C-alpha positions in Angstrom: -29.4 -47.7 36.9 -29.5 -44.3 38.7 -26.2 -43.3 37.1 -27.5 -44.1 33.6 -30.7 -42.1 34.2 -28.6 -39.0 35.1 -26.3 -39.4 32.1 -29.3 -39.8 29.8 -30.6 -36.5 31.1 -27.3 -34.8 30.1 -25.8 -34.7 33.6 -22.2 -35.7 33.1 -20.3 -33.9 35.8 -20.3 -36.9 38.1 -17.8 -38.2 40.7 -17.7 -41.9 41.6 -16.7 -43.4 45.1 -15.5 -46.8 46.0 -17.9 -47.3 48.9 -21.0 -45.8 50.5 -19.0 -44.7 53.5 -16.4 -42.8 51.4 -19.3 -40.9 49.7 -20.8 -39.8 53.1 -17.3 -38.9 54.3 -17.0 -36.6 51.2 -20.4 -35.1 52.0 -19.4 -34.4 55.6 -16.2 -32.6 54.3 -18.5 -30.6 51.9 -16.6 -31.9 48.9 -20.0 -32.8 47.6 -23.5 -31.4 48.4 -25.7 -33.6 46.2 -25.2 -37.5 46.0 -27.1 -40.5 44.8 -27.0 -43.8 46.7 -29.2 -46.6 48.0 -31.6 -45.4 50.8 -30.8 -48.0 53.5 -27.0 -47.4 53.5 -27.6 -43.7 53.1 -29.7 -43.5 56.3 -27.3 -45.7 58.1 -24.1 -43.7 57.4 -25.8 -40.3 57.8 -27.1 -41.2 61.2 -23.9 -42.9 62.1 -21.9 -39.7 61.3 -24.6 -37.4 62.8 -25.5 -35.9 59.4 -29.2 -37.0 59.4 -30.5 -33.4 59.8 -28.1 -31.8 57.3 -29.2 -33.7 54.1 -32.6 -34.2 52.7 -33.7 -37.0 50.4 -35.7 -36.6 47.1 -38.2 -39.0 45.7 -36.4 -42.1 44.5 -34.8 -41.8 41.1 -35.1 -45.6 40.7 -36.2 -48.4 43.0 -35.6 -52.2 43.4 -36.1 -55.0 46.0 -34.0 -57.5 47.9 -35.0 -61.1 47.2 -34.4 -64.1 49.4 -32.4 -66.8 47.6 -31.3 -70.4 48.5 -29.5 -73.1 46.6 -31.4 -74.2 43.6 -33.6 -77.1 44.4 -33.5 -76.7 48.2 -37.3 -76.2 48.6 -37.3 -77.1 52.3 -34.9 -74.3 53.2 -36.8 -71.8 51.1 -40.0 -72.7 52.8 -38.4 -72.3 56.2 -37.0 -68.8 55.3 -40.3 -67.6 53.9 -42.1 -68.7 57.0 -39.6 -67.1 59.2 -39.8 -63.7 57.5 -43.6 -64.0 57.4 -43.6 -64.3 61.3 -42.0 -60.9 61.7 -44.7 -58.2 62.4 -44.5 -54.7 61.0 -43.9 -53.4 64.5 -40.9 -55.7 64.7 -39.6 -54.5 61.4 -39.9 -50.8 62.6 -38.0 -51.8 65.8 -35.2 -53.4 63.8 -34.9 -50.2 61.7 -34.8 -48.0 64.7 -32.2 -50.2 66.3 -29.9 -50.2 63.3 -30.5 -46.6 61.7 -31.6 -44.6 64.8 -34.2 -42.0 64.8 -34.3 -38.2 64.2 -34.9 -36.2 67.3 -37.0 -33.6 65.4 -39.1 -35.5 62.9 -41.5 -32.7 62.3 -38.7 -30.2 61.5 -37.2 -32.9 59.3 -40.4 -33.4 57.4 -40.7 -29.6 56.8 -37.2 -29.2 55.5 -37.6 -32.3 53.5 -40.5 -30.8 51.6 -38.6 -27.6 51.0 -35.7 -29.5 49.8 -37.8 -31.5 47.5 -39.2 -28.3 46.0 -35.7 -26.8 45.6 -34.5 -30.0 44.0 -37.4 -30.1 41.7 -36.9 -26.5 40.6 -33.1 -27.3 40.1 -34.0 -30.3 38.0 -36.4 -28.2 35.8 -33.8 -25.5 35.5 -31.1 -28.1 34.6 -33.4 -29.7 32.0 -34.1 -26.3 30.4 -30.4 -25.3 30.5 -29.4 -28.7 29.2 -31.8 -28.4 26.2 -30.6 -24.8 25.5 -27.1 -25.9 25.8 -27.6 -28.8 23.4 -29.3 -26.4 20.9 -26.4 -23.8 21.1 -23.8 -26.5 20.9 -25.5 -28.0 17.9 -25.8 -24.6 16.2 -22.2 -23.7 17.0 -21.0 -27.0 15.8 -22.8 -26.5 12.4 -21.3 -23.0 12.2 -17.8 -24.4 13.0 -18.3 -27.2 10.4 -19.3 -24.7 7.8 -16.3 -22.6 8.5 -14.0 -25.6 8.3 -15.6 -26.6 5.1 -15.0 -23.2 3.6 -11.3 -23.4 4.3 -9.4 -24.5 1.2 -6.5 -25.8 3.2 -5.6 -29.4 3.9 -6.4 -30.2 7.6 -5.4 -33.3 9.6 -4.4 -34.5 13.0 -1.6 -36.9 13.4 -0.3 -38.7 16.5 3.1 -38.6 17.9 3.7 -42.0 16.1 2.9 -40.5 12.7 -0.6 -41.9 12.3 -3.5 -39.9 10.9 -6.3 -39.5 13.4 -8.4 -37.2 11.4 -8.2 -35.8 7.9 -9.9 -33.3 5.6 -8.4 -32.5 2.2 -10.0 -29.2 1.2 -8.7 -28.2 -2.2 -5.3 -29.9 -1.8 -5.8 -33.4 -3.2 -3.4 -36.2 -2.4 -3.6 -39.9 -3.4 -6.5 -41.1 -1.4 -10.0 -40.1 -0.3 -10.4 -38.3 3.1 -11.8 -41.3 4.9 -9.2 -43.6 3.5 -6.3 -41.5 5.1 -7.3 -42.0 8.8 -5.2 -44.7 10.4 -2.5 -44.6 7.7 1.1 -43.6 8.4 2.1 -40.2 7.3 5.0 -41.6 5.1 2.3 -43.4 3.1 1.0 -40.1 1.9 4.0 -37.8 1.9 7.4 -38.3 0.6 10.1 -39.3 3.1 11.7 -35.8 3.3 8.3 -34.1 3.7 7.2 -36.8 6.3 10.4 -36.3 8.2 10.0 -32.5 8.3 6.3 -32.8 9.4 7.1 -35.2 12.2 10.0 -33.1 13.5 7.5 -30.2 13.7 5.0 -32.6 15.4 7.5 -33.5 18.1 8.7 -29.9 18.6 5.1 -28.6 19.1 4.1 -31.4 21.5 7.3 -30.7 23.6 7.1 -26.9 23.5 3.5 -26.0 22.8 4.7 -23.5 20.1 3.3 -23.3 16.6 5.8 -24.8 14.1 6.0 -23.7 10.4 7.4 -25.8 7.6 7.6 -24.8 3.9 8.2 -27.5 1.3 7.6 -28.1 -2.5 6.8 -31.0 -4.6 6.4 -31.7 -8.3 2.9 -31.7 -9.8 1.3 -32.0 -13.2 1.5 -28.2 -13.6 5.1 -28.0 -12.4 6.5 -27.3 -8.9 3.9 -26.6 -6.2 4.8 -24.9 -2.9 3.1 -25.5 0.5 3.2 -24.0 4.0 2.4 -26.3 6.9 1.5 -24.8 10.3 1.5 -27.4 13.1 0.2 -27.0 16.6 -0.4 -29.3 19.6 -3.9 -30.8 19.9 -3.6 -32.6 23.3 -0.6 -34.4 24.7 -0.2 -37.0 22.0 -1.4 -35.6 18.7 -1.0 -32.4 16.6 -3.2 -30.4 14.2 -1.6 -29.5 10.9 -3.0 -26.9 8.4 -1.3 -27.1 5.0 -1.9 -24.2 2.5 -0.9 -24.1 -1.2 1.3 -21.0 -1.4 2.3 -21.6 -5.1 0.8 -18.3 -6.2 2.4 -16.4 -3.4 5.8 -18.0 -4.1 5.5 -17.2 -7.8 4.6 -13.6 -7.0 7.5 -13.3 -4.6 9.9 -14.8 -7.1 8.5 -12.3 -9.7 8.9 -9.5 -7.2 12.5 -10.5 -6.4 13.3 -10.6 -10.1 11.7 -7.2 -10.6 13.6 -5.8 -7.7 16.8 -7.3 -9.1 16.2 -5.7 -12.5 15.3 -2.4 -10.9 18.5 -2.5 -8.8 20.5 -3.3 -11.9 18.8 -0.4 -13.7 19.5 2.0 -10.9 23.1 0.8 -10.7 23.7 1.8 -14.3 21.7 5.1 -14.2 23.8 7.9 -15.8 22.7 10.2 -13.0 24.1 9.8 -9.5 21.4 8.1 -7.5 21.0 7.0 -3.8 18.2 5.9 -1.5 17.6 5.8 2.2 15.0 4.1 4.5 12.8 5.8 7.0 15.6 5.6 9.6 18.0 7.5 7.3 20.1 4.4 6.4 21.6 4.3 2.9 20.1 1.4 0.9 21.3 2.3 -2.6 24.5 4.0 -3.8 25.0 3.5 -7.6 28.1 3.7 -9.7 27.4 7.3 -10.9 27.3 8.3 -7.3 30.6 6.6 -6.7 32.1 8.6 -9.6 30.7 11.9 -8.5 31.6 11.6 -4.9 34.7 9.3 -5.0 33.2 7.1 -2.3 32.5 3.4 -3.0 29.0 1.9 -2.2 30.6 -0.6 0.3 31.6 2.3 2.4 28.2 4.0 2.4 25.5 1.2 2.4 23.9 0.8 5.8 25.4 4.1 7.1 23.0 6.7 8.7 23.2 10.1 10.5 23.5 12.1 7.2 26.6 10.2 6.1 25.4 10.9 2.5 25.9 14.6 3.1 29.7 14.4 3.8 31.0 14.0 0.3 29.0 17.1 -0.7 29.2 19.5 2.2 31.9 18.0 4.4 29.5 18.0 7.3 26.5 15.9 8.5 23.4 17.9 7.6 20.0 17.4 5.9 20.0 17.6 2.1 17.2 17.5 -0.6 16.4 13.8 0.1 15.5 14.6 3.7 12.9 17.2 2.6 10.9 14.5 0.9 9.6 13.6 4.4 8.6 17.2 5.1 5.0 18.4 4.7 4.1 21.1 2.0 3.6 23.6 4.8 7.1 23.1 6.1 8.7 23.2 2.7 6.8 26.5 1.9 7.9 28.2 5.1 11.5 27.0 5.2 12.8 26.2 1.7 12.0 28.7 -1.0 14.4 27.3 -3.6 12.8 23.8 -3.5 9.9 23.2 -6.0 7.3 20.5 -5.9 6.0 18.8 -9.0 3.4 16.2 -7.9 5.3 13.6 -5.9 8.7 15.0 -6.9 10.8 17.7 -5.3 13.5 19.5 -7.3 16.2 22.0 -6.5 19.5 23.5 -7.7 22.5 24.3 -5.6 26.2 25.1 -6.0 28.1 22.5 -3.9 31.8 21.9 -3.2 31.8 18.2 -4.1 34.8 16.4 -2.6 35.9 19.7 -1.1 36.7 21.1 -4.6 35.5 24.1 -6.5 31.7 24.8 -6.6 29.8 22.6 -8.9 26.2 23.3 -10.0 24.1 20.3 -9.1 20.4 19.7 -9.9 18.6 17.1 -7.8 15.2 15.4 -7.8 13.8 13.3 -4.9 10.5 11.5 -4.0 9.3 9.1 -1.4 9.4 5.3 -1.8 6.4 3.2 -0.6 6.0 -0.5 0.2 3.4 -2.9 -1.2 0.9 -1.8 1.4 1.3 1.9 0.5 3.3 2.8 3.6 6.3 5.1 3.3 9.5 3.0 3.2 12.1 5.6 2.4 13.2 8.1 -0.3 15.4 8.2 -3.4 17.3 11.0 -4.9 19.0 11.5 -8.3 21.7 14.2 -8.8 23.0 15.6 -12.0 26.0 17.8 -12.5 24.8 20.7 -14.6 27.9 22.8 -14.3 28.8 22.6 -18.0 25.2 23.3 -19.0 25.1 26.3 -16.6 28.4 27.6 -18.0 27.0 27.2 -21.5 23.8 28.9 -20.6 25.8 31.8 -19.0 27.9 32.0 -22.2 24.8 32.0 -24.3 23.4 34.9 -22.2 26.6 36.8 -22.5 26.7 36.1 -26.3 23.0 37.2 -26.5 23.7 40.4 -24.5 26.7 41.1 -26.8 24.7 40.6 -29.9 21.9 42.8 -28.5 24.5 45.5 -27.8 25.8 45.3 -31.4 22.4 45.3 -33.1 21.1 48.1 -30.8 24.0 50.3 -32.0 22.9 49.9 -35.6 20.6 52.8 -36.7 18.5 50.7 -39.1 15.7 48.6 -37.7 16.7 44.8 -37.6 14.4 41.9 -36.8 14.4 38.1 -36.9 11.3 36.0 -37.6 10.6 32.3 -37.1 8.9 30.1 -39.6 5.5 31.2 -38.2 6.3 34.9 -39.0 6.7 35.8 -35.3 9.4 38.2 -34.1 12.0 36.3 -32.1 14.7 39.0 -32.0 14.6 42.8 -32.8 16.6 45.9 -32.0 15.8 49.2 -30.4 15.5 50.9 -33.8 12.7 48.6 -34.9 10.9 49.3 -31.6 11.2 53.0 -32.2 9.9 52.6 -35.8 6.8 50.6 -34.8 6.3 52.7 -31.7 6.1 49.6 -29.3 8.4 48.3 -26.6 10.3 45.0 -27.1 8.1 42.9 -24.8 5.0 43.8 -26.8 6.5 42.8 -30.1 8.3 39.5 -29.2 6.3 36.5 -30.2 3.8 38.5 -32.2 3.4 38.9 -36.0 2.7 41.8 -38.5 -1.0 41.2 -38.2 -1.0 42.2 -34.5 0.2 45.8 -35.3 -0.4 46.8 -38.9 -3.2 47.0 -41.3 -4.3 43.9 -43.1 -3.1 45.4 -46.5 0.4 46.1 -45.1 0.6 42.8 -43.2 -0.4 40.8 -46.3 2.4 42.5 -48.3 5.0 41.8 -45.6 3.8 38.1 -45.2 4.0 37.6 -49.0 7.6 38.8 -49.2 8.5 36.7 -46.2 7.1 33.6 -47.8 9.2 34.2 -50.9 12.3 34.1 -48.9 11.3 31.0 -46.8 10.3 29.2 -50.0 13.2 30.0 -52.2 16.0 30.8 -49.7 16.9 33.8 -52.0 17.4 37.4 -50.7 14.5 39.8 -51.3 14.6 43.6 -51.2 11.4 45.6 -51.5 10.2 49.2 -51.0 7.1 49.2 -48.8 4.8 51.5 -46.8 4.6 51.1 -43.0 2.2 52.9 -40.7 3.5 53.4 -37.3 1.5 53.4 -34.0 0.9 57.2 -34.3 -0.5 56.8 -37.7 2.5 58.2 -39.6 3.2 56.5 -42.9 6.8 55.5 -43.5 8.5 54.6 -46.8 10.9 51.8 -46.1 13.2 49.4 -48.0 13.3 46.0 -46.4 16.1 43.5 -47.2 15.3 40.0 -46.2 17.6 36.8 -46.1 17.2 33.3 -44.9 19.2 31.9 -41.9 19.1 28.2 -40.9 19.9 27.9 -37.1 21.9 25.2 -35.4 18.6 23.7 -34.2 17.7 23.0 -37.9 14.9 25.6 -38.0 14.7 28.4 -40.6 14.7 32.0 -39.6 14.2 35.2 -41.6 16.6 38.1 -41.0 15.4 41.5 -42.0 17.1 45.0 -42.2 14.9 48.0 -42.7 16.1 51.3 -44.1 13.6 54.2 -43.5 13.8 56.4 -46.7 10.8 58.4 -45.8 12.9 61.7 -45.7 14.8 60.7 -49.0 11.5 60.2 -50.7 10.1 63.5 -49.3 13.3 65.3 -50.4 13.0 63.8 -53.9 9.4 64.9 -54.0 10.4 68.5 -53.1 13.1 68.5 -55.7 10.7 67.2 -58.3 8.2 69.8 -57.3 10.9 72.5 -57.5 12.0 71.3 -60.8 8.5 71.3 -62.2 8.0 74.8 -60.8 11.3 76.0 -62.4 10.5 74.4 -65.7 7.0 76.1 -65.6 8.6 79.4 -64.9 11.2 78.9 -67.7 8.4 78.0 -70.1 6.5 81.1 -69.1 9.6 83.3 -69.5 10.3 81.7 -72.9 6.8 82.4 -74.0 7.1 86.0 -72.9 10.4 86.4 -74.7 9.0 84.9 -77.9 6.0 87.2 -77.8 8.3 90.2 -77.2 10.5 89.1 -80.1 7.5 88.9 -82.4 6.5 92.4 -81.4 9.9 93.8 -82.2 10.1 92.1 -85.5 6.8 93.6 -86.5 7.9 97.2 -85.5 10.9 96.8 -87.7 
């Protein structure tokens, strides 16, 4: 009864002994300091072992009585026993107790410490009761929180014994063929297919033997197609394991789509027309496409996985940083060390003359940028290289041709110009600059309205449009006022030219006839003066002739 009372009051940390004497022996060895037993044997063994002053007794937790008993129906014997015990006086009872249990040598001290012990035990019991109540409340609250947390998990949870029997089961959002309560006690192969059951039980056996978490991925057909699952299995005691099964179909589908995307990207890079390669953060080559093989003469098999600037050898014949390595540099380092490298957002570009494969210098243009993983961390860098030698040669040839053309037209004394369809000067010679009174840089890209009066510009524009519209040659005498305000008389001959880019251009040649017109005006004025003098002299002669006739 005493044990039941303790358990009912939430005291569960108990140790049981086979005999009273074994319990007192444990108390003597200080293996226990509080014990519960019947009072008579307690007093007996405490006195026997000399411990009567080291332990104090509390008020009884429970009480009971010994009853005399005889064989049923033997009334005479019962009467005899009753009369015999009735004849024993209280003093004789006390003598018997002293004879068997002994007597404390310091009864007053024992009483004092007994009262102290009773007070301490009472306080302990109160504290234990309050602690027990608080513990019950905290455990209940924590249990509710844990249950709510478990209920919020969408995964399938179950415990299974080493023999493959479900001992607990919660479906979550993964529904099998039976209700949750109906699964407990069933064998695992009754719920899962033979292959899946075998895989789960192998993991159960492994985790029970090693204590390590086991992971199993499997798939099965469903109404919506193939579903993928991940099972994580961990030991829960010595004979059963806890399994958490998660539906990873979405992740598997995303991974599959990612692999397909990466494959398509790899194929796309492989057939890039520009030579392209990539490295990881350790400098190991991860991509080396066919165009790179053609440019360098080195196959991808010989380059993939190589590090320590292996990719620089086909270009420079030595291991050294190249443009792709600068992608890892900060803007400050780029600005201070590399003046020929330009940044455009995430991209770095540069041009260089490089002795590819140890041959003559080739003009190469490169662009590089960092690569990032799905979490936004730097995963490496990629660079594309284009051989622009032919383009650079063409550009140089064009510049030489342009310079040659400029030299030719600048030796022509007449002003020459070329206008685009928007009437802007795109080419002109020194003679035109001298005529207008402006330097070439001020005229290029501008139109007549930027330098001449509206009346003159309107006339020039009108004749230009005739040529652009009809494609026929036009020649016209016009007036042009230069920057100093001097008016020139010019004859402009304009023709249409269609360039290789398909655009129309107007080519004009100007002949300044100001001096000719001025000379012609002087000759006209001289002629008019001479004719006037001849007329005057003729009149004088006629008048003289008339006078002579009259005299005769």
